[in-house]
C-alpha positions in Angstrom: 18.2 -20.6 6.2 15.1 -18.2 7.3 15.9 -17.3 10.9 15.0 -14.9 13.9 16.1 -13.6 16.8 13.9 -12.4 19.7 15.0 -10.4 22.0 13.9 -10.7 25.1 16.2 -9.2 27.6 14.1 -6.4 29.1 14.0 -6.0 32.8 10.0 -3.9 32.2 11.2 -0.8 34.9 9.5 1.2 32.4 6.4 -1.6 33.0 7.1 -1.2 37.0 6.5 -4.7 37.0 7.8 -5.9 40.9 7.6 -9.9 40.0 7.9 -10.5 36.0 9.9 -8.8 33.9 7.5 -7.6 30.8 7.6 -9.9 28.4 6.8 -13.0 30.8 3.0 -10.6 31.6 0.6 -12.4 30.9 -2.2 -10.0 28.2 -5.4 -11.4 27.2 -4.3 -15.1 28.8 -1.0 -15.5 27.4 2.1 -14.0 28.4 3.1 -11.4 25.9 6.6 -13.1 24.7 4.3 -16.2 23.8 2.0 -14.4 21.7 5.1 -12.9 19.6 6.7 -16.5 19.3 3.0 -17.6 18.1 3.0 -16.0 15.1 6.9 -16.9 14.3 6.1 -20.5 15.2 2.9 -20.4 12.9 4.9 -18.6 9.9 5.6 -21.0 7.1 8.6 -19.0 6.0 10.8 -19.2 9.5 12.6 -22.1 9.8 14.7 -21.5 13.2 13.5 -19.0 16.7 16.8 -17.9 18.4 15.5 -16.5 22.0 18.0 -13.7 23.6 16.7 -13.7 26.7 17.8 -12.0 30.6 20.2 -13.6 32.8 18.0 -16.0 35.3 15.2 -15.9 33.1 16.7 -19.4 30.8 14.0 -21.9 32.4 11.6 -20.5 32.7 11.4 -19.4 29.6 12.1 -22.7 28.1 9.0 -24.4 30.9 6.7 -21.4 28.8 8.3 -22.8 25.8 7.3 -26.0 26.1 3.5 -25.7 27.4 2.7 -23.7 24.4 4.8 -26.0 22.1 6.8 -23.7 20.1 8.7 -26.1 18.9 11.4 -23.6 16.3 13.1 -22.0 19.1 16.7 -24.0 18.7 18.4 -21.4 21.4 17.8 -19.8 24.2 20.8 -17.7 24.7 21.3 -15.3 27.3 21.6 -11.5 26.9 24.8 -9.1 27.3 25.3 -5.8 28.7 23.6 -4.1 26.4 20.9 -4.9 23.8 23.7 -4.4 20.8 25.5 -7.1 22.8 22.9 -9.3 23.4 21.2 -9.4 19.7 25.2 -10.1 18.4 24.6 -13.3 21.4 21.8 -14.2 18.7 23.7 -13.5 15.6 26.6 -16.0 16.5 24.0 -18.8 16.8 23.2 -18.1 12.9 24.8 -19.3 10.5 23.8 -18.1 7.0 20.4 -16.4 5.1 18.5 -14.0 6.4 17.9 -13.4 9.8 15.0 -11.2 11.1 15.6 -9.1 14.5 12.5 -8.8 16.6 11.2 -7.5 20.1 9.8 -10.3 22.3 7.2 -7.5 23.5 6.0 -6.8 19.9 3.2 -8.8 19.4 0.9 -6.9 16.8 2.8 -8.3 13.9 1.3 -10.7 11.1 2.9 -14.0 8.7 3.1 -11.6 5.8 4.7 -8.6 7.3 7.1 -11.6 8.1 6.7 -12.6 5.0 7.4 -9.1 2.7 10.9 -8.6 5.3 12.3 -12.0 4.0 11.4 -11.4 0.3 12.6 -8.2 0.3 16.2 -9.1 2.1 16.6 -11.9 0.3 16.9 -9.6 -2.9 18.5 -6.8 -1.7 19.6 -7.9 1.7 18.2 -5.4 4.2 14.6 -4.7 4.6 13.4 -2.9 7.8 9.8 -2.4 8.7 8.1 1.1 9.3 5.3 2.6 9.9 4.6 6.1 7.9 4.4 8.9 10.7 0.9 10.5 10.9 2.5 13.7 12.8 5.5 16.2 12.4 9.0 14.9 13.7 11.0 17.1 15.1 14.8 17.1 16.3 16.0 18.6 19.7 18.6 20.2 21.4 18.7 21.9 24.8 14.8 21.8 24.6 14.8 24.0 21.7 13.9 22.9 17.8 17.1 22.7 15.6 15.2 20.6 12.9 11.5 20.1 11.3 11.2 17.0 9.4 8.6 17.1 6.1 5.7 14.6 7.4 4.9 13.2 4.0 8.7 11.0 4.1 8.6 11.0 7.4 8.2 7.1 8.9 9.0 5.4 12.0 11.7 2.5 12.1 10.0 -0.6 14.1 11.0 -4.2 13.7 10.9 -6.7 12.0 14.2 -5.4 11.2 15.9 -8.0 8.3 19.1 -9.0 7.0 21.0 -10.4 4.7 23.4 -12.2 8.3 26.9 -11.9 6.7 25.9 -8.1 6.9 24.9 -7.8 9.9 27.4 -10.1 11.1 30.1 -8.4 9.9 28.6 -4.9 10.9 28.7 -5.6 14.3 32.3 -6.9 14.1 33.1 -3.7 13.1 31.6 -2.2 16.0 33.8 -4.1 18.5 36.5 -3.7 17.1 35.5 0.3 17.5 34.4 -0.4 21.4 31.1 1.0 20.2 28.4 -0.6 21.8 26.0 2.5 21.5 23.4 1.6 19.1 20.3 2.1 18.9 19.5 -1.3 17.0 20.8 -3.1 13.9 19.6 -1.0 11.4 21.7 1.8 12.7 24.5 0.0 13.4 24.5 -1.3 10.1 23.8 1.7 8.6 27.1 3.7 10.1 29.3 0.8 9.2 26.9 0.5 4.9 25.8 3.7 4.7 25.9 3.1 0.9 23.2 0.2 1.3 20.2 0.4 0.0 17.7 0.4 2.7 14.2 -0.9 1.8 11.5 -0.7 3.6 8.9 -2.7 4.3 5.1 -1.0 5.8 3.3 -2.1 8.6 0.9 -0.4 10.3 0.1 1.6 13.5 -1.1 -1.6 15.4 2.7 -2.8 15.4 3.4 -1.3 18.9 6.5 -2.6 21.8 4.7 -3.1 24.7 7.2 -0.9 26.5 5.0 1.1 29.8 1.9 0.3 31.4 0.0 2.3 28.8 1.5 0.0 26.0 0.0 -2.8 28.3 -3.7 -2.1 28.6 -3.5 -0.7 24.7 -2.6 -4.2 23.6 -5.4 -6.0 26.2 -7.6 -4.0 24.6 -5.9 -4.2 20.5 -6.0 -8.5 21.4 -9.7 -7.7 22.5 -11.1 -6.1 19.3 -8.7 -8.7 16.9 -10.8 -10.9 18.4 -14.2 -9.5 17.2 -13.0 -9.3 13.6 -17.2 -7.7 13.2 -16.1 -4.9 15.3 -12.1 -4.7 14.8 -12.7 -4.5 11.1 -10.0 -6.1 10.0 -7.7 -8.5 10.8 -4.0 -7.9 11.9 -1.7 -6.8 9.0 -4.4 -5.2 7.2 -3.5 -1.9 7.8 -1.1 0.3 6.4 -2.6 3.7 7.2 
């Protein structure tokens, strides 16, 4: 079984939206989350989708699923107090196989990227989508640089992040036992509890953005517009790897 847990529990505070959470804002004629879900819906390798949604918006999402004929969503669950707890709420609905953890506001992915994640995770239990860093990454403490990473080995983790279901569930259970709810993503929690595991990457292009701020929203509008005109865009979604 190949499952996807789509996290759509954010409020959109950085977007400054006063009416709708960011995942429901319309861009290029559809809510952002529908753009994202349609990619998973149309990917033959995906068997089921679980959506984790902000409390109070469950019915609103159900109406959208019906309107846009998204049929692979098997359950809509309410998010927890943190992103980590929200993902676990979705994860509990999956029995076995491979699970892709993805952001509802990250629509610029492709079926090919999803397939590569699944293939890698089936062999190695872990597949982390990453984009190669184009600029120098530094670590900062007290407003001072205390480390500079070599650019040729630097990547930025994005999504989907894909795991053997049993492995990811076990990592979450260990975190609950430790009362540790501070992990920023699934990669971090598995790396913490299973540091010796091989974390294989699946490289994506820089178009795989997360729509979080107003600037991201306007960029997404432009990207959808360019994507519609392949001659101007120059390549299809998923072709870019640099």
